[in-house]
LODO-239358 format. One line per 4 residues: number of its first residue (from 1); their letters; for each residue x, y, z of N, C-alpha, C. Coordinates in nm, 3 decimals. Layout:
% residues N
NUM	A	X/Y/Z/X/Y/Z/X/Y/Z  ...
% end
This chain:
% residues 108
1	MLKS	0.668/0.971/-1.146/0.523/0.986/-1.141/0.484/1.053/-1.010  0.399/1.153/-1.021/0.348/1.220/-0.901/0.236/1.136/-0.841  0.237/1.123/-0.709/0.134/1.050/-0.638/0.090/1.135/-0.519  -0.042/1.140/-0.496/-0.093/1.224/-0.389/-0.222/1.166/-0.330
5	TTPT	-0.241/1.189/-0.202/-0.366/1.149/-0.138/-0.476/1.252/-0.163  -0.439/1.369/-0.213/-0.537/1.474/-0.241/-0.599/1.452/-0.379  -0.719/1.507/-0.402/-0.786/1.486/-0.532/-0.729/1.572/-0.645  -0.649/1.672/-0.611/-0.587/1.759/-0.712/-0.441/1.781/-0.673
9	LEGR	-0.366/1.837/-0.767/-0.226/1.871/-0.741/-0.213/2.022/-0.759  -0.177/2.091/-0.653/-0.169/2.237/-0.657/-0.075/2.283/-0.768  -0.124/2.376/-0.849/-0.044/2.432/-0.958/-0.040/2.346/-1.083  -0.106/2.232/-1.080/-0.109/2.143/-1.196/-0.255/2.122/-1.237
13	RIIK	-0.278/2.109/-1.366/-0.414/2.090/-1.416/-0.428/1.947/-1.467  -0.533/1.879/-1.422/-0.563/1.745/-1.471/-0.631/1.760/-1.607  -0.572/1.696/-1.708/-0.629/1.708/-1.843/-0.698/1.580/-1.889  -0.673/1.468/-1.819/-0.739/1.344/-1.857/-0.745/1.250/-1.737
17	YHGV	-0.861/1.188/-1.720/-0.879/1.086/-1.617/-0.876/0.949/-1.685  -0.794/0.860/-1.633/-0.779/0.727/-1.692/-0.857/0.621/-1.616  -0.897/0.651/-1.496/-0.974/0.555/-1.417/-0.903/0.514/-1.289  -0.969/0.429/-1.215/-0.919/0.382/-1.086/-0.812/0.276/-1.110
21	VCGD	-0.704/0.286/-1.034/-0.597/0.186/-1.037/-0.571/0.140/-0.894  -0.525/0.017/-0.882/-0.495/-0.032/-0.748/-0.374/-0.123/-0.752  -0.318/-0.143/-0.637/-0.207/-0.235/-0.618/-0.226/-0.305/-0.485  -0.192/-0.431/-0.481/-0.211/-0.511/-0.360/-0.083/-0.582/-0.323
25	AILG	-0.066/-0.603/-0.194/0.045/-0.683/-0.146/-0.003/-0.763/-0.026  0.025/-0.891/-0.027/-0.008/-0.977/0.087/0.121/-1.048/0.125  0.165/-1.022/0.248/0.289/-1.082/0.296/0.261/-1.166/0.419  0.321/-1.282/0.425/0.307/-1.369/0.541/0.404/-1.328/0.650
29	ANLF	0.358/-1.340/0.771/0.446/-1.314/0.886/0.488/-1.450/0.941  0.617/-1.468/0.958/0.662/-1.600/1.001/0.649/-1.619/1.152  0.669/-1.740/1.196/0.650/-1.779/1.335/0.735/-1.695/1.431  0.861/-1.669/1.397/0.948/-1.594/1.487/0.903/-1.449/1.502
33	KDLF	0.860/-1.387/1.392/0.810/-1.250/1.401/0.684/-1.246/1.487  0.595/-1.345/1.469/0.474/-1.352/1.551/0.509/-1.367/1.698  0.605/-1.454/1.727/0.646/-1.479/1.865/0.703/-1.354/1.929  0.795/-1.287/1.861/0.856/-1.166/1.917/0.756/-1.052/1.928
37	ASIR	0.663/-1.043/1.834/0.559/-0.940/1.842/0.470/-0.965/1.963  0.441/-1.091/1.992/0.360/-1.124/2.110/0.431/-1.083/2.237  0.561/-1.106/2.242/0.640/-1.066/2.360/0.637/-0.914/2.373  0.652/-0.842/2.261/0.647/-0.695/2.264/0.512/-0.647/2.317
41	DIVG	0.403/-0.718/2.277/0.270/-0.680/2.326/0.263/-0.690/2.478  0.329/-0.790/2.534/0.325/-0.811/2.679/0.410/-0.708/2.751  0.533/-0.686/2.705/0.626/-0.598/2.776/0.624/-0.455/2.724  0.556/-0.432/2.614/0.550/-0.297/2.557/0.659/-0.275/2.455
45	GRSE	0.644/-0.170/2.377/0.743/-0.138/2.275/0.692/-0.163/2.136  0.775/-0.131/2.040/0.739/-0.144/1.899/0.797/-0.273/1.842  0.728/-0.328/1.744/0.776/-0.447/1.676/0.843/-0.406/1.546  0.974/-0.396/1.549/1.049/-0.352/1.431/1.031/-0.447/1.313
49	AYEQ	1.022/-0.576/1.341/1.006/-0.674/1.233/0.874/-0.650/1.159  0.766/-0.628/1.234/0.637/-0.602/1.169/0.637/-0.467/1.098  0.703/-0.368/1.156/0.710/-0.237/1.090/0.781/-0.249/0.956  0.886/-0.330/0.950/0.959/-0.349/0.824/0.872/-0.422/0.722
53	ELQK	0.797/-0.521/0.765/0.707/-0.593/0.675/0.597/-0.501/0.624  0.545/-0.416/0.712/0.441/-0.321/0.674/0.493/-0.224/0.568  0.614/-0.172/0.589/0.675/-0.081/0.492/0.697/-0.151/0.358  0.744/-0.274/0.363/0.768/-0.351/0.240/0.637/-0.373/0.164
57	AREI	0.531/-0.410/0.235/0.401/-0.432/0.172/0.346/-0.303/0.111  0.362/-0.192/0.182/0.314/-0.063/0.131/0.389/-0.025/0.004  0.520/-0.046/0.001/0.600/-0.013/-0.118/0.559/-0.100/-0.237  0.531/-0.227/-0.214/0.488/-0.317/-0.322/0.354/-0.271/-0.377
61	AMSE	0.259/-0.243/-0.288/0.125/-0.202/-0.331/0.131/-0.071/-0.410  0.209/0.025/-0.363/0.222/0.154/-0.433/0.289/0.135/-0.569  0.390/0.050/-0.574/0.461/0.024/-0.699/0.370/-0.042/-0.802  0.287/-0.137/-0.758/0.192/-0.202/-0.850/0.089/-0.101/-0.901
65	MEAR	0.040/-0.015/-0.811/-0.057/0.086/-0.852/0.005/0.179/-0.955  0.128/0.222/-0.932/0.197/0.311/-1.025/0.216/0.243/-1.161  0.253/0.116/-1.162/0.272/0.043/-1.288/0.142/0.036/-1.367  0.032/0.015/-1.298/-0.098/0.008/-1.367/-0.136/0.145/-1.423
69	ALAL	-0.104/0.252/-1.351/-0.132/0.387/-1.400/-0.047/0.417/-1.524  0.079/0.381/-1.521/0.167/0.401/-1.637/0.116/0.325/-1.758  0.067/0.205/-1.737/0.015/0.124/-1.847/-0.107/0.189/-1.913  -0.177/0.272/-1.838/-0.293/0.344/-1.893/-0.254/0.476/-1.959
73	GANA	-0.125/0.514/-1.949/-0.078/0.639/-2.007/-0.081/0.757/-1.912  -0.102/0.731/-1.783/-0.108/0.838/-1.684/0.032/0.881/-1.642  0.042/1.005/-1.591/0.169/1.051/-1.535/0.153/1.094/-1.389  0.036/1.063/-1.330/0.012/1.093/-1.188/-0.102/1.007/-1.138
77	VVGI	-0.106/0.991/-1.006/-0.218/0.924/-0.940/-0.263/1.014/-0.826  -0.392/1.045/-0.823/-0.447/1.133/-0.719/-0.550/1.055/-0.637  -0.583/1.112/-0.521/-0.684/1.051/-0.436/-0.645/0.916/-0.381  -0.517/0.897/-0.354/-0.468/0.766/-0.308/-0.522/0.735/-0.169
81	DLDY	-0.567/0.611/-0.153/-0.613/0.560/-0.024/-0.537/0.431/0.002  -0.485/0.418/0.123/-0.415/0.296/0.163/-0.498/0.224/0.269  -0.522/0.097/0.247/-0.596/0.015/0.343/-0.506/-0.097/0.392  -0.516/-0.126/0.520/-0.434/-0.230/0.583/-0.526/-0.331/0.651
85	ETIS	-0.496/-0.458/0.633/-0.574/-0.564/0.697/-0.480/-0.677/0.737  -0.519/-0.750/0.838/-0.452/-0.876/0.868/-0.552/-0.985/0.837  -0.504/-1.088/0.774/-0.590/-1.200/0.741/-0.527/-1.328/0.794  -0.609/-1.422/0.829/-0.561/-1.550/0.881/-0.631/-1.664/0.807
89	PSGT	-0.575/-1.701/0.692/-0.632/-1.816/0.622/-0.625/-1.939/0.713  -0.717/-2.027/0.702/-0.728/-2.141/0.793/-0.597/-2.216/0.810  -0.545/-2.209/0.931/-0.427/-2.285/0.968/-0.295/-2.237/0.913  -0.290/-2.122/0.846/-0.164/-2.079/0.784/-0.098/-1.964/0.859
93	GSML	-0.151/-1.922/0.970/-0.092/-1.810/1.042/-0.142/-1.678/0.989  -0.087/-1.570/1.041/-0.137/-1.438/1.002/-0.062/-1.384/0.880  -0.134/-1.305/0.802/-0.076/-1.241/0.685/-0.117/-1.095/0.686  -0.033/-1.011/0.631/-0.057/-0.868/0.624/-0.095/-0.833/0.481
97	MVNA	-0.206/-0.759/0.465/-0.250/-0.718/0.333/-0.254/-0.566/0.328  -0.195/-0.509/0.223/-0.201/-0.365/0.199/-0.258/-0.344/0.059  -0.356/-0.254/0.050/-0.418/-0.221/-0.077/-0.403/-0.070/-0.100  -0.351/-0.033/-0.216/-0.338/0.108/-0.254/-0.430/0.133/-0.372
101	TGTA	-0.517/0.233/-0.360/-0.612/0.266/-0.466/-0.606/0.415/-0.494  -0.615/0.452/-0.620/-0.616/0.593/-0.657/-0.673/0.612/-0.797  -0.676/0.736/-0.843/-0.723/0.767/-0.977/-0.605/0.806/-1.063  -0.587/0.731/-1.173/-0.479/0.760/-1.267/-0.520/0.878/-1.354
105	VTIE	-0.432/0.977/-1.365/-0.461/1.098/-1.441/-0.340/1.141/-1.523  -0.367/1.226/-1.620/-0.260/1.295/-1.692/-0.268/1.440/-1.652  -0.154/1.496/-1.609/-0.150/1.636/-1.568/-0.057/1.714/-1.660  -0.078/1.844/-1.664/0.010/1.933/-1.740/0.123/1.978/-1.651
% end
């Protein structure tokens, strides 16, 4: 399935719009990742553990969006937007949320 952040696909014609599709992923960050990320914030550098969780969440959200598009009979998703949030439900620590939204279409 073709996926793009652009509203059209160069050289391809959209012949049917199926509607908006989305996929969501919410992953919890455990205590050790939070602790090491805090240390990285103090001394500088990247948090590889959080980067891996972010990539995993993005892949889940995109995969769910693609599955919903396929269920509608689409063979592409255009206009994809990715949103990232951190949420902290009361007393449960921080969680990472990724939302992927796009328009499911059929292209020639």
